[in-house]
C-alpha positions as CSV (number, residue, x, y, z in Angstrom):
1,M,0.0,0.0,0.0
2,S,1.3,3.4,-0.9
3,L,-0.1,6.9,-1.2
4,T,0.5,7.3,-5.0
5,S,-2.4,6.9,-7.3
6,P,-2.1,5.7,-10.9
7,Q,-2.0,9.2,-12.2
8,D,0.7,10.1,-9.7
9,T,3.2,7.4,-10.7
10,C,4.7,9.4,-13.5
11,V,5.8,12.0,-10.9
12,P,9.2,10.8,-9.5
13,T,9.9,13.9,-7.4
14,R,11.0,13.2,-3.8
15,Q,9.8,15.5,-1.1
16,P,12.4,16.8,1.4
17,T,12.2,16.4,5.1
18,L,12.1,19.5,7.3
19,F,12.9,20.5,10.9
20,V,11.2,23.9,11.5
21,P,10.8,26.1,14.6
22,H,7.2,26.5,15.9
23,G,7.8,29.6,18.0
24,G,6.5,30.3,21.5
25,G,2.9,29.4,22.0
26,P,0.7,31.3,19.6
27,C,3.4,34.0,19.2
28,F,2.6,34.8,15.5
29,F,-0.9,35.7,16.2
30,M,-0.5,38.4,18.9
31,E,0.0,42.1,18.7
32,G,3.4,43.4,19.4
33,A,5.2,40.1,18.7
34,D,7.5,41.5,16.0
35,I,10.5,39.6,17.4
36,W,9.0,36.6,15.7
37,D,8.6,38.2,12.3
38,T,11.7,36.6,10.7
39,M,10.5,33.2,11.8
40,A,7.0,33.9,10.5
41,A,8.4,34.9,7.1
42,Y,10.4,31.7,7.0
43,L,7.4,29.6,7.7
44,R,5.3,31.4,5.2
45,G,7.9,30.7,2.5
46,I,8.2,27.0,3.0
47,A,5.5,25.8,0.6
48,A,7.1,27.7,-2.3
49,T,10.4,25.8,-1.8
50,L,8.8,22.3,-2.2
51,P,9.2,20.5,-5.5
52,Q,5.4,20.1,-5.7
53,R,2.3,20.3,-3.6
54,P,2.3,17.3,-1.1
55,T,-0.4,14.8,-1.2
56,A,-0.3,14.7,2.6
57,I,1.9,15.8,5.5
58,L,3.3,13.7,8.3
59,V,4.3,15.9,11.2
60,V,6.0,15.2,14.5
61,S,5.9,17.8,17.2
62,G,7.8,18.3,20.5
63,H,4.4,18.4,22.2
64,W,3.1,14.8,22.0
65,E,4.8,11.8,23.7
66,T,3.6,8.2,24.0
67,T,5.1,4.8,24.9
68,V,5.3,3.8,21.2
69,P,5.1,5.9,18.1
70,T,1.4,6.8,17.7
71,V,-0.4,8.4,14.8
72,T,-3.6,10.5,14.7
73,S,-6.0,8.5,12.6
74,G,-9.2,10.6,12.7
75,L,-10.8,12.3,9.7
76,A,-11.2,15.7,11.3
77,P,-8.7,16.2,14.1
78,P,-9.6,19.0,16.6
79,L,-7.1,21.5,17.9
80,I,-5.4,21.2,21.3
81,Y,-4.7,24.7,22.8
82,D,-1.8,23.4,24.9
83,Y,-0.5,26.8,26.0
84,R,-1.4,29.0,29.0
85,G,-1.7,32.7,29.8
86,F,-2.1,34.0,26.3
87,P,-4.8,36.4,24.9
88,E,-8.3,35.0,24.7
89,H,-8.5,35.1,20.9
90,T,-5.6,32.7,20.6
91,Y,-7.8,30.0,22.1
92,H,-10.2,30.4,19.1
93,L,-7.6,30.0,16.3
94,R,-8.7,27.6,13.7
95,Y,-6.8,25.1,11.4
96,P,-9.4,22.7,9.9
97,A,-7.0,20.5,8.0
98,P,-8.4,17.0,7.3
99,G,-6.7,14.0,8.8
100,S,-5.8,10.9,6.7
101,P,-6.6,7.4,8.0
102,H,-4.9,6.1,4.8
103,L,-1.6,7.8,5.7
104,A,-1.9,6.8,9.3
105,A,-2.3,3.1,8.2
106,R,0.7,3.5,5.8
107,V,2.9,4.9,8.6
108,R,2.0,2.0,10.8
109,A,2.7,-0.5,8.0
110,L,6.1,1.0,7.4
111,L,7.0,1.0,11.1
112,G,5.7,-2.6,11.4
113,A,7.9,-3.7,8.5
114,A,10.9,-2.2,10.3
115,G,10.0,-4.1,13.5
116,I,8.8,-1.0,15.3
117,E,5.7,-1.3,17.4
118,S,3.2,1.5,16.9
119,A,-0.4,2.6,17.7
120,E,-3.0,5.0,16.5
121,D,-5.4,7.5,18.2
122,P,-8.6,8.4,16.3
123,T,-9.6,11.1,18.7
124,R,-6.3,13.0,19.2
125,G,-6.1,16.5,17.8
126,F,-3.2,18.7,16.6
127,D,-1.2,20.4,19.3
128,H,0.1,23.9,18.9
129,G,3.5,22.6,17.7
130,V,1.5,21.6,14.6
131,F,-1.3,24.1,14.0
132,I,0.6,27.3,14.9
133,P,3.4,26.9,12.4
134,F,1.1,25.3,9.8
135,M,-1.3,28.3,9.9
136,L,1.6,30.1,8.3
137,A,3.3,27.4,6.2
138,F,0.2,25.8,4.8
139,E,-2.4,28.4,5.5
140,H,-5.3,27.1,3.5
141,A,-5.5,23.9,5.7
142,D,-6.4,21.9,2.6
143,I,-3.6,19.3,2.7
144,P,-4.3,16.2,4.9
145,V,-2.2,16.1,8.0
146,V,-1.3,13.2,10.3
147,E,0.7,13.8,13.5
148,L,3.2,11.3,14.9
149,S,4.2,11.2,18.5
150,L,7.6,11.1,20.1
151,R,8.5,8.3,22.5
152,H,8.4,8.9,26.2
153,D,11.9,7.5,26.7
154,M,13.6,10.2,24.6
155,D,15.7,7.6,22.8
156,A,17.4,9.5,20.0
157,A,18.5,6.4,18.2
158,A,15.0,5.0,18.3
159,E,13.6,8.2,16.8
160,W,16.2,8.1,14.1
161,A,15.2,4.5,13.3
162,T,11.5,5.7,13.1
163,G,12.5,8.4,10.6
164,A,14.5,5.9,8.5
165,A,11.5,3.5,8.4
166,L,9.3,6.3,7.1
167,A,11.7,7.4,4.3
168,P,9.6,5.7,1.6
169,L,6.9,8.2,2.2
170,R,9.0,10.9,0.6
171,D,8.7,9.1,-2.8
172,E,5.0,8.9,-2.3
173,N,4.7,12.7,-2.2
174,V,4.3,12.9,1.5
175,L,6.1,15.8,3.2
176,I,7.7,14.9,6.6
177,V,7.9,17.9,8.9
178,A,9.4,17.9,12.3
179,T,8.6,20.9,14.5
180,G,10.4,21.9,17.7
181,M,13.0,24.5,18.7
182,T,16.8,24.4,18.6
183,F,16.8,26.2,21.9
184,H,14.2,25.2,24.5
185,N,15.1,26.3,28.0
186,L,12.2,28.5,28.9
187,R,13.7,30.0,32.1
188,D,16.8,31.2,30.3
189,F,14.9,32.1,27.2
190,V,13.0,34.8,29.0
191,G,15.8,35.7,31.3
192,R,18.2,37.1,28.7
193,N,21.3,35.7,30.4
194,P,24.4,36.7,28.3
195,A,26.2,33.5,29.3
196,T,23.2,31.4,28.0
197,D,23.0,33.5,24.9
198,A,26.6,32.6,24.1
199,L,26.0,28.9,24.7
200,S,23.0,29.0,22.5
201,R,25.2,30.4,19.7
202,D,27.8,27.7,20.3
203,F,25.2,24.9,20.3
204,D,23.5,26.3,17.2
205,A,26.7,26.5,15.3
206,W,27.6,22.9,16.3
207,L,24.1,21.8,15.2
208,A,24.4,23.5,11.8
209,Q,27.8,21.9,11.2
210,A,26.5,18.5,12.2
211,V,23.4,18.7,9.9
212,G,25.6,19.8,7.0
213,S,28.1,16.9,7.5
214,A,28.4,13.7,5.4
215,P,25.5,11.4,6.2
216,E,27.5,9.0,8.4
217,V,29.2,11.8,10.3
218,R,25.8,13.6,10.7
219,K,24.2,10.5,12.2
220,D,27.0,10.0,14.8
221,A,27.0,13.6,15.7
222,L,23.3,14.0,16.1
223,L,22.8,10.8,18.1
224,H,25.5,12.1,20.5
225,W,24.1,15.6,20.6
226,E,24.6,15.8,24.4
227,N,28.3,16.1,23.8
228,A,27.9,19.4,21.9
229,P,28.8,22.7,23.6
230,G,25.9,24.1,25.7
231,A,23.7,21.1,24.8
232,R,22.0,20.6,28.2
233,T,21.7,24.4,28.8
234,C,19.8,24.7,25.5
235,H,17.8,21.5,26.1
236,P,17.4,20.6,29.8
237,R,14.9,18.1,28.4
238,E,15.3,17.2,24.7
239,E,11.7,16.8,23.5
240,H,12.0,19.9,21.3
241,L,15.2,18.7,19.7
242,L,14.3,15.0,19.1
243,P,11.9,15.7,16.2
244,L,15.1,16.6,14.3
245,M,16.2,12.9,14.6
246,I,13.1,11.8,12.7
247,A,13.6,14.3,10.0
248,A,17.3,13.4,9.7
249,G,16.6,9.7,9.9
250,A,14.2,10.0,7.0
251,A,16.8,12.0,5.0
252,Q,18.9,8.9,4.4
253,G,21.8,10.1,2.3
254,D,20.4,13.4,1.2
255,P,22.4,16.5,2.2
256,G,21.3,18.7,5.0
257,Q,20.9,22.5,4.7
258,H,20.7,25.3,7.3
259,S,17.5,26.8,5.9
260,Y,16.7,29.3,8.7
261,A,18.8,31.2,11.1
262,D,17.7,33.9,13.5
263,T,18.2,35.3,17.0
264,V,15.2,35.8,19.3
265,M,15.6,37.3,22.7
266,G,19.3,36.7,22.4
267,K,19.0,33.0,21.6
268,A,20.2,31.5,18.3
269,L,17.5,29.5,16.5
270,S,17.6,27.4,13.4
271,G,15.6,25.4,10.9
272,F,17.0,22.6,8.7
273,R,16.1,20.9,5.4
274,F,17.2,17.5,4.0
275,G,17.0,16.9,0.3
């Protein structure tokens, strides 16, 4: 079972895999939030960089963890407003993208073929790590979306293996998008600590070099990300970095590119593309 129909088989174009920042809460949809403007412009420009319109999107966010990789399988996933203390209107944002039980089944089939246990959730909705950036990147909400969870155990190698198992989706015109943040230490993000700012730059530079390395070097570096300068300052807990492992795992031998670079409240932030 694949996601290509007979009329699609003449289109050989492979979709890239992406790791994109999703910002802070509903940051793009509040007044006076111009510090996020560069990130917003980057997200708005993503669709134009793709080789063609995707048939569907598989997205993994830093905001959903389960025991085994789990996919949303409902036809009309609701939104989960999993942020607190923001203006009332941000709890009424809408992103009515359809789900795709077909893609959910395909994901599970690929994982099963790789010996990876999985599950599905027909009632789970899209968390803000999905709908907030997608309201900019795929604003018309007319491409089916399936969300994939991270594992509770934060096993980078296991997430990489999950991405590798899902690589065939790219040749079926499915876009794999990982969303998170390359810096996610909320206390220090708001605190504007100069020492932490410097460590964020060191870690970001290391990460960009790792992503741009030859595939075998890239894998070894990213799986040992804790050895990077400033790693645990930037990620006291790594759930916002680990989506990158799925994107990189699905990249196979494709080159990695540093597709977005910015500084927000003194912290270096990045986005990456493979293929």
